[in-house]
N, C-alpha and C positions, 0 to 999 in steps of 0.2 A: 206454218207459226213458227217462229226462232225459238230456241231451247236457252232454258236460264241457268244461271249459275245456281245449284242448290246446295247450301251450305247445312242441310237438314243432319242431325244426329243420328236418324236414322227411320224409315227405310229412308235411305241415302241413293245418292245417285249409281248411275251404273255407267261402264265403260260406253261411250256411243258405238264401237265397234261390235259391241257383244247386242246393244238395243237393234240396230240394222240385223244385225244374223236372227234375233228372235223374229221380228216383224216379216224376213223373208221367209221364216220357217211355220209361221202359225197356220197358214191356210194348207199347206202340203209339205210335212215334217217328212223327210227322206224317201220324198217318193211314194209314200203309204196313203195317199188320198186324205189324211187326216191331219189334224193340230198333234203335236206331241202332248197336249191336254188330253186328249182322248183315247190314246194307245194304252193297251193295259201294260202295267207294271210288270208283269211276268212275261211279256212278249220278250223275243231275244233282242229286236232292236234298244228295247228302253234298258233291258239287262246290261246291254252294250254300254248304253250311255252313263248306267251306273257305275260298272268296273272302270270305264276311262277316267269317272271324276276322281274316284277315288284313286287311281293309278297316279293322275295329274296332281292332285292334293300331296302325296308321298312326295312325288318329285320335287314340289315346290318347296315344301318344310323340310326335306330330307329326314323324312319319318324312319329310325333305324329299327330294325327286324325287331319282332318281339311287342309292338304294338299293334294295336287293334283300331281301325278309322269306323266310326259311327253317323249315320246321318240321322237321329230321329227326329220329332216332332216337338211342339212345345218351345222350341226357343230356349235361350240362356236361364230362361227365370225358371224351368221345370228342373233344372238341372241344381238348381240351389237345394232341391229336396232328393234329387237322384244322386247327388254327391255322398250325401250322410247314411242314405238308405242302402248304398251299394259298399262304405267304406268304412261302416262303422256300426257297434251294437248299440242296442238301447242304453244311454247312461255312460257310454265311454267317452273320453276326453277327444275333444278336438280342438285345434289351433285356428284362428281367424285373424286377418289383420285389417282393421277398419279404417280406410281411407277415404270412403265417399258414400254416397248415397246406394249404389249398386253394393257395395262392402255390407252396408249396413241392412239391405233387403236379403243377404245370402246367410248372415248371421242371423237375422229373425227365423229364415225359415226351419235353418239347423238346430236352434233350439227346441224346435218340436221334438227332436230326434234323438239329442245326445247333449253331452254337456257341453259348453260352448268355452273355452278359454280365450280371451280378446289379447292377443297376444301386443297389441298398439293400437292406440285409437289416434287418429287425427282430429277428432271433433275439436277439441279445444284451441286447433289454429283454425277452425272452419274450414278445415279440408284445403288448407292452402299448401299444403306440404307432407313430406313423409315424414313420419317418426324416427329418430336415429337409431339405427340397427342396435346400437350399443344398449339400449333401454328397453327391447324387445323380450318377453316373458315367454320364452317358447317353452315346451313340455315334450320332453322327448319319450314319454310313453304316449303321445296323441298319434290318434287313428290316420292324421292326414294335417298337413297345414294349408289352409286355403287363403288366396289372396287375389285380388283384382288389380293385374297388371297396370290399367289406366280406367280412371274412371271419367266416363262420357261428359258426367253432368259438370264437375267439376272441374276437369281440365289436370286432374293430376295423375300424373304417371312414374313409374318407377323404370327407371334408366338402367336397371342390375337384376338380375335375378335371385332371389334370398337364399342363403344357404342355411339349410333345414337337417343336415346329416342324413340319416338313414330313414327319414318318415318321410314318406310320398307327399308329392308337392304338387297342389292343386290349382289351377288359374283360370279366371272366367278370362279369356283373351277376344273378348267379342268386339271390342273397341280397336284392339291392335293386330288381330290375326291377318296376316298376308301384306302387312305394311312392311315387313322387313323380316331376314332369317331370324331363325329361333332355334335354339338347342333342344330340340325334343326329349332329348337321354336324359334331361335334369329333372325331366316332370312325372309324375304319375299319372296324371289326366291333365288334359286341356280341353276346355269347351268353346265355344261362340256364336252365339247367334248369328243368323245369317245375315241381317239386312243391313251391313255396316259395309264391309270389305268383300262378302262373299256371293251376296244376290238378293232376292226378295224375301221379305220376312215368311215363316211360315214352316224354316227346318233350319237344324243344328247341328252343329259340326263335333264330335267328340273324339279326342283322340286319347285312349286308355292301353296303358300298359298292362299287357296279357297278364300278368301275374295278381293283377288285381282284380279280373274278372271272376266271377262266380263267388262273391264276398256277400252278395246280397243278403239280408234279412229275411229270413222264414218269413213265409207271409205277404212279402211284397209282391204288389201287381207285375204281371207281365212286363207291362210296357212301362215300369219302372225301373227295370233290371237291364244292365248294360249286356250281361252275359245272352241275353234273349236276342238283342238287336245283333250283338257279333254271330251267332250262330245263323242268325237269318240273312245277313249280309245286310241289316237293316228293312227286310220287307216281312217282318211278322206281320205288319198290317197293311193297308193300302199307302205308302208313304205319299209325300207332297209332291209329285211329280214334276210339274212344274217347276217349281222351285228348285229342285235337283240336279232338272236337267239345265237351267240356267246358272248354277253354281258351276257346274261342268263348263258352261260356256266363259265364265270368269276365269276358272281355273287354266284352261286353254290360253286364253287372253294372255293371262300374266306370266306364262313361260316363251309365247311368242314375242313380249317386251322383254325378255331377257332374264326373267327368275326375280325374286324378293331382291337380289344385293343391288338390281338397277332400281326397285321401287324404294327401298331402303333412300339410295342417293336422293331422289327425285321426293319424296316425303320429308326428308331433312331438309331440305333445301325449300321448301313451299312454307314449312315451320319457321325456318329462319326469317326469311322475308318480313310474315308477318308478323312475329314477336317483335321485331328490329323497328318495323312502322310503328307499333303501337310505343314501343320502350323510348322511341326518341320523339315521341308528342307528348306535349303537356297538357292535351285532352282525353287521352286515352288511356286506361291502364289495365295490369294484368293482375289479378287478386293473387296468384300461384308462384309459390316460390321457383325462381329461375333454373335451380337444378334438379326441379321435378316436374317439370311444364310438357304438357302433351302435345306429341305432334299431331295426333289426329282432331283433337277438341282444342280450339282455342278460346278461353273466355275472355272477355272484356267489359271493360264499363267508361261511360265517359264522365267526366268529369262535372257536366251537367246532367243529371239523371231525369232532368224535366225534359230533356230535350229527346230520351230514348224512343217516344213513339214518333216524333219527327223522324229520328233516324230512319226507323223499319218502315215509315211509310215512302220515304225517299229511295231508300236502297233496292225496296221492289221494284219502284216504277224504273230503276236502272238494271232490272234484270237480276239483282242479285235477293235470292230467298231464302228464308228460313232461317235467320241470323237471332232471332230472339232465345233472349237467354232462357234455361229451364225455369219454369216457373217456382220452383223453391229457391232459387238464388238469383234471378231475375238478371238484368243487364244483358250482355249479347254473347253468343257465341258463334263461333265459325268453325263447322266440321270439316276437316279438310282430309277425306280418307283418298284412297288410291284414285279412285275416278275421276278426283277433282284436279282439273291441270293446274299448273304456274300460271295460265294465263290468266284464270278464273282468279285465284290470289292475288295477281295483280290487279285485277279489274276491282275486284275488293280495296285493295290499299288504295287505290287511285281516287276510289269514292270516299274514302275515310277523310284522304287528305282534301280532298275538295270540300266535303262537308265540314270538318274543321277550320278551313278557311274562312267559310261563310259563316258559320255557327258558333265559331270557339271563340 
């Protein structure tokens, strides 16, 4: 069976060398006579996996001293609640930027626990751009400022880090983590679901500045308290060991590739190729403003929407999968995370051009 080019927004494709390593490891991992899915998370073998994964991601992201790296369950969505529960008191003001569907979800969850101030709202542009910074209404007394650097569904991305003064900056980096270097020191908290650039679904990466630990509200369940994870090395309960192991393999692979500066060059080039193909066409168009287009999630629409179904059927037959846009926005979306090769992007462009020639 030949592999397809998988443009899914998540769970997304994994690097083929990582898949080959997993396949080799599954029946007999490290000469234990067991799969990694069968060994105890308390065993010295798995503890070594967890420690190396943390060390490697610290190296990849150049995480400075004074930050804890956590691997909780629940994906990024659980962090929508954990952020306010760990950083604010009931009724205290918090700032949120609303730039798309995932911002909306984070805001809705935070409103259950605190007073949300929507600093800027891109809804009036149908989430096609980031509101001008001059129009933001930041509260200097906010417990934190939350934003989503990349909106997976709408394909809107911040190409800058917001300036928020001394207020802790919190970022949901699920769609951009590990795609380029990040100045972690500018953030109070970074969190990311695994199923895009880290590994399989089931685990989450949380990077939190140490002075922000230990602030959880009284009565918060243990598994919603970041400090509990920090004190237990993220093993307060049985963690998703397979997902953690695969994440470690991905971190190792990225280091072998040359790190995040190399990945940034590749990702920027892939995105540029695809956007240029769209912009040079009279048949395809991208609804996102050029200055805030995502490197990771590229939405586009056909000039004849009635051909959407045919496009998807023929692209699937050509080995290009999961190009259907999110049900909330329609059209098409190509997610081109780290594991998507430039060859895959070029294959998509070639198909699009041929489809336009025949159907446009």
